[in-house]
N, C-alpha and C positions, 0 to 999 in steps of 0.2 A: 730634419731630424730628428729622435735622434736614434740610433744603430737599430736599438731593440725593437723599436715600432714598424721601423720602414721595414726591415726584411724582411721574404718572404717566403723563406725556406722552411724545414724540419724547425723547429725550434726544441734542442735539445740543452738542459741545462742539471741537474743535483739535488736534492733535497736529503734534509738534514743531517751533510755534516755536521756540523757545531754541537749537535748531538751525540752521546753515548751510546752505542752496536746503530748512527746508525738510521736505520728504516725495521732492522733485523733485530726482530726477538727475542733473543736466542740467548744461551750457558757458553758455548762456544771461544777458545781462548783466543780465536783471532775472524772472534768482532770486531768493529768497526771498534780504533780511540780516536779522541775527538779531543786531542789536543790537540793548543798552537799549532807546534812541530806542523804536524801531520795538515791541517784543514791550507796552512800555508804550503806545501810540502803542491798540495790536491790542484789548489786554486792558482797555483802558475803554469801546472798541466794542461788542466782544462783553458787556461788564459792562452797558453804555445800551441794547444790544437785548434783554437777556433769554436768551443762550447758557446753557451747562448750565456747560461747565467747562474750564477748559485744561490738558493733561496734554502732558505735555514728554517726552523720551526720554535716559536716563543711557547720553553719552557718555564717551568719552574718547581715543579714540582714532581716526582719518577713518581710511574706506574708497580713502584712492589713487584713484586714477587722474586724467585733468588738473586735475580742481574739488576730488581732496583730499575728494568729500564724506564733509560730517559733519566736518571736520577746526576749526570751530570753535563750542564748543556753551558759554551756560551752564551755569550748573551747580543744578542740577532744586529745590532742598529755600530755597538762597536766592534763585533766581529765583522761585518761590510765593510766597515772604514776601514780596519786594520787592511782583507784584506785587496778591498780596491787602491790604496795605496804602495796596493805592491806589486800591480799587474797594470797592463797596458790597452785592452780593449771589454775583459768580460761587464761586462749586466750584474752588482749586483745586489740581491733584493733584502731588505730591513725587516722585521716581521711585527708588525704593531699588535696586541691588542688595543682597543677602542678606553676600553675601559681603566686600562690601568697606567693611561698617559697618557698629560695632558695636550690637546691638540698644535698647540697655541707651539708650546717644550718641539714638540713632533715634527713640526710644517720647520722649524727653525737648524733641529739637527738635520733631518734631510734634505735640503739646503745647505749644509753646508757640507755635506759628504756627494754632496753634489760638485761642491766649484770645489773640494780633493778631487774628484775621480775627473774633471772631465763629463759633466754628467751621467757617470751611468750609474748612480746610486737606480734601484725599485723601489717600491712600499707597499708593501702583501698586510692589508688591512684582514682585522681580522675581529666580528664581532662578539667573540665572546663565545666558551658553552661548557667550561673544564671546569666547571661548582668546584672541583675541590680543591684548584690552582686558587681561585678569585678568593676560597676562604681562605685560607692563605698566607694572601695580601689584604687582610685584612675586609670586603671585596664584597657588596653583596651580586650577585646574578639574579637579574629577575628570570622568573620561573617563565614568562610571554614572551616571545617570539619577538614580537611588536615591540618594544619600550628597546630586547637589546639591540632591532635595525631605526628605529625612530632615533636610537642616542648619536648610534653609528653616522647616520647621515648630517647629523647635528658638525659630529666629530669631524669628518671630511671635506666639510662643506668650510667650513673653517679655515682648513688646513687648505682649499680649493684658490679663499678670498686671499689667504697669503700671500698664495703665492703668483695673486696676481693683480691683488690691486697695487696701486703703485701712492692711496691715500692713508692717511687713518682711519680705521673704526672701528662702531661698536659695531657693537653685537648682544642682539636680546634677543634667547631662543629658550625652549622648554630645559633645558640639559646649560645653557652657560649665559648668564651677565660677562661680556669685556666689556672694556674701556681705554678707548683711543688704543688700538690695536694695530700697526703695520709689519708685513713683512718683506727686511731690504737686510741681503739680499732677495733677489726673486731666482731662482731656478734659469739652469745651466739655459737651455733650448727648452722651452716647453715643461708641461709639466715633466715630474717621471716618473709610468710607467707607476700604471694599479693595477698588482696582483687583488683577487680576491675570490676562494673558496667558498659555496656554499650549496646546501641542500634543498635547502624549505623553499614553499612557494612566496616570504618575501624572504629571504636572502637571495635567490633570483633575481627577482626585482631589482633590490640592491643592488646586485654585480655586473644587471647590464645597461643601469642606471647610471654608472660610476665607477667601471673597471675597465683596464682594457683587454683585461684577460680572463678568465671565471676557468676559475681550476674543478675541474668532477671526477670522481674516479669512474674507469671502463672498468663495471664488472663485466657485464657483456657485447660486444662487438654490433651487434643487433639492435641490440638498446641501446649500443649508445650511441646511435646514427643519429637515431628520430630525435633523439636529446639535447643533441649536438644543434641539426638543427633548426629547431624548435626553442633553443637557448641564444640561435643569430638570429630567429627571426623574435625573437622576446627584444633585443636593441633596437632590432631598423623598425620597431614602434615607436618606439625612445628619437629614434636618430641617429643612431647611432651603430658602430658597427665590433663588433670586440671578435677574440679568439678565443678558444672553447683549449684547453689546457689538461693536461693526464696524467699522473704518474702510474710512471713501472719500477719493477722489481728486473735484478739482470743478474743472468748466473749465466755465464758467458765461457764453454772452454771448447779445448779442439772436435772433444767426437760429445755427441744428446748422451752414449752410453754416460762418459766421467758429467757432463753436462748436470745429468740427472741426479747420480750417484752426489754427487756433492750436495746441490739442494736437499734432494731427502735429507744427509747429514745434520746439516745443519739449523733448516726451515721446519723435519716435524722430528726424527730424532733428539735433538738433541733444544729441541725450543723448551725459551722462559713459558710454558704455558699458564701458569697463574697471572705472567703480567696479560699474556691473550689474553683471558676473559675480566679481566680488570682493565684492562683499554678495552673491548667490546662492551662495555658493560656500561660503561662512562661515555662511550659512544651513542648506545644506543638510550640509551635513559637521558641526555642534555644538548646533543646534534642531532643535525640531520643528512649528514655530509654520504651517508651507505644505506645504498635500500633495506627496506627490516626486510623486504622480503625472500632478502637473498643472504640468512646470518651463516647460514654451514659455510658456507662457499666466502663468507669475508675471514669467517673463525680461521681456518685455513690458510687464507690468503693473507692474512697480518699479524702469523709467525717469520711468517719471511718478506714481507716487503711490507707492513704496514696500511696492508690490505691495494698496492699499486697493482698494476696488470702481469701476470708475468713471464717472461722473455727466460724462457731456459733453453741450452742447448746450440750447438753448434756459432759460428758468427756468422754461414748464411742463417736460421733460422731467428733468431734474433731479426738480423735484418729484414726479412720477415716478414719478424711479427712489427714493427716498428715500422713499416710500409703498413697492413693493413692498419694503427691505428692513424695516421695519415688519410687511410679511407676512404675512415668513418668519419670522417673533418675533423678532427683535432688539428690544431694547430704546432705543435707539442705536448713534448714528452717531458717528466724532472728521470731524472735515471739517481736506481741506488743499489749498490754495492756488500755485501760484506763484509769486503772491508776495499771503500771507495780506490784507495790511493796505491793499493798491490793493482790491482782488479782494473780500472781505468782505462791502465796502456794496451793492454791485448785486444780493448777498447774498443780503444781507439786509431790502432796497426789494424784491426782486424774486418773492423764495424762498416767502423766509417766512412772508409774507398767504396765499400754497396753499394751506400745512403749515397754521395756522392754518385757513385754509375743508376741509381736506379733516380737522378733528378731530383731527390727530395733533401739533398746539404749541396753546400760548396765543395769546394775537393782540398780532403785534410790541408792540415795549415805543415804535419807534422807525423813522419814517417817514421824515426827512427825509436828504438827506441830507449824508454827513459836511464 
């Protein structure tokens, strides 16, 4: 079985390094530069350190503001293939919008990446929520969740059948009419891991029915504890087991005062608040990924890490925060930094050994500075 699916330690990955500014909606010059060279440098460091995965965001237009947050984005599938060709162990996900990508093409593309990497590709399925992006692509995003997820279900069912069927088949569905299609070759070692982020009832029904891991924010850990268990129970009712992942933003320094001062500087004093408000308004108009009753808190967190759980402080405090996510039932978390490649080595050398001591992670593979 694929190591990503079989390993039971608390998973760590990065999120959004393919996008300009990463997850931090800030105007400071030291924000993340998403060049290919920086992504390759980061990917190799993560791979050597034993980090589990890299997850990109698929984005087609920016969010405006002074920085036009996420206006510069590397396409996720070609980005993933490039990283997989240059690494050895890490799983790299491609994020694919169902409405913008034909399932037969995606099934073939993912399998090709799977063979290139020896079984290290993953698929993050997005049913769609960002209306301006769909309009930019000339696509009609349905207002109702029912249609979006019915389309996504048929889309993923076709992909699954192409990955498992040994014979040609026809498909007569509500959205696709296909004749004599065949998926060959098939994946290297069973179905690649499927990830899906969902907040609505329909979305979570889709995720617990189809995904290996469901992605949801950790806004309040007591709230998350019940939510994670509920999601696992929903999957069990369908005869399935899923893991629940979340996302976090890390500002780790030698002292708490230094970390908090740095975090305040880039995430508050120099936040691109116009872009933050555009992002929040779009999320709340078209998506149900975040609890609507926690808007004020979420707005503040959007500037620092796109709504991610804040891990700000010393290595010991950051390790304690990650342990609290595991205690709430999460199977893992993505990480974002103001500058991923510059800040990850400190996290690797100072935080990852603490997580290993707690039994949350394997012993780190790399201890020397980059």
